Every structure is written in structure tokens, then in C-alpha cells.
C-alpha positions in Angstrom: 4.6 30.6 48.0 4.0 26.7 47.8 0.3 27.7 47.0 1.5 29.8 44.1 3.8 27.1 43.1 1.2 24.4 42.9 -1.4 26.8 41.1 1.2 27.5 38.6 1.9 23.8 38.2 -1.8 23.2 37.7 -2.1 26.0 35.5 1.0 24.7 33.2 -0.5 21.0 33.1 -3.9 22.4 32.0 -2.1 24.6 29.4 -0.1 21.4 28.1 -3.3 19.4 28.0 -5.0 21.9 25.8 -2.0 22.3 23.4 -2.2 18.5 23.1 -5.8 18.6 22.2 -5.2 21.6 19.8 -2.3 19.8 18.1 -4.7 16.5 17.8 -7.6 18.7 16.6 -5.4 20.2 13.8 -4.1 16.9 12.6 -7.3 15.5 12.3 -8.6 18.7 10.4 -5.3 18.0 7.8 -6.2 14.5 7.5 -9.6 15.1 6.9 -8.6 17.6 4.2 -6.2 15.5 2.5 -8.9 12.4 2.4 -11.5 14.7 0.9 -8.9 16.0 -1.7 -7.8 12.2 -2.5 -11.5 11.5 -2.7 -12.0 14.3 -5.2 -8.9 13.2 -7.4 -10.6 9.7 -7.6 -13.4 10.6 -8.7 -11.9 13.0 -11.2 -10.1 10.3 -12.6 -13.1 8.1 -13.0 -14.8 10.7 -15.0 -18.2 9.5 -14.0 -17.9 6.1 -16.2 -18.7 4.1 -12.8 -21.3 6.4 -11.9 -24.8 4.8 -12.4 -27.3 7.4 -13.3 -31.2 5.9 -12.8 -32.9 7.3 -15.7 -36.7 6.7 -16.0 -37.6 5.5 -19.7 -40.0 7.7 -21.5 -43.8 6.2 -22.2 -42.8 5.5 -25.7 -39.5 3.7 -24.6 -41.3 1.0 -22.3 -41.8 -2.3 -24.2 -44.4 -4.8 -22.9 -45.0 -8.1 -24.2 -47.6 -6.5 -27.1 -45.7 -3.5 -27.6 -42.6 -5.5 -28.5 -44.5 -7.5 -31.3 -46.2 -4.3 -32.7 -42.6 -2.8 -33.0 -41.0 -6.0 -34.3 -44.0 -5.8 -37.1 -43.1 -2.4 -38.3 -39.6 -2.9 -39.0 
């Protein structure tokens, strides 16, 4: 009888630890989801005005020392 009591006690404490872990995991998932939504809202408000896009200029757009003098003369 005492053995059964100890077995139940041990099983109960393990279940309690598992419930705490599952509650912690659920809370972490909820916080992660909220952070992701907040980030998406911030990025939507910015509307790409702070996002820098790196563009490679075309060959005709590249001005070197000699090219700039030629283009100024054409104007």
C-alpha cells in the first residue's frame, strides 16, 4: 500500500512538471507569435521607406572621370 502511494506520488509530481513545461512552451509560442505580428505591423507601417535596396547601375549610368566630362559637353 505504501509502495502504491509512493508510485502515485512520483507519477503525480512528474505529471505536474510536464504540465509546467507544456504551459511554459505554450506561453513561449504565444509570445513568439505576438512578436512576429508586431514586427509585421511595424514593417507594414514603414512601407519600405527605410528598406535600402542595393541596385547595380547599368553600364551607361556609370560615370568615370572621362565620361563625366563628355556628358557635360553634350548638355
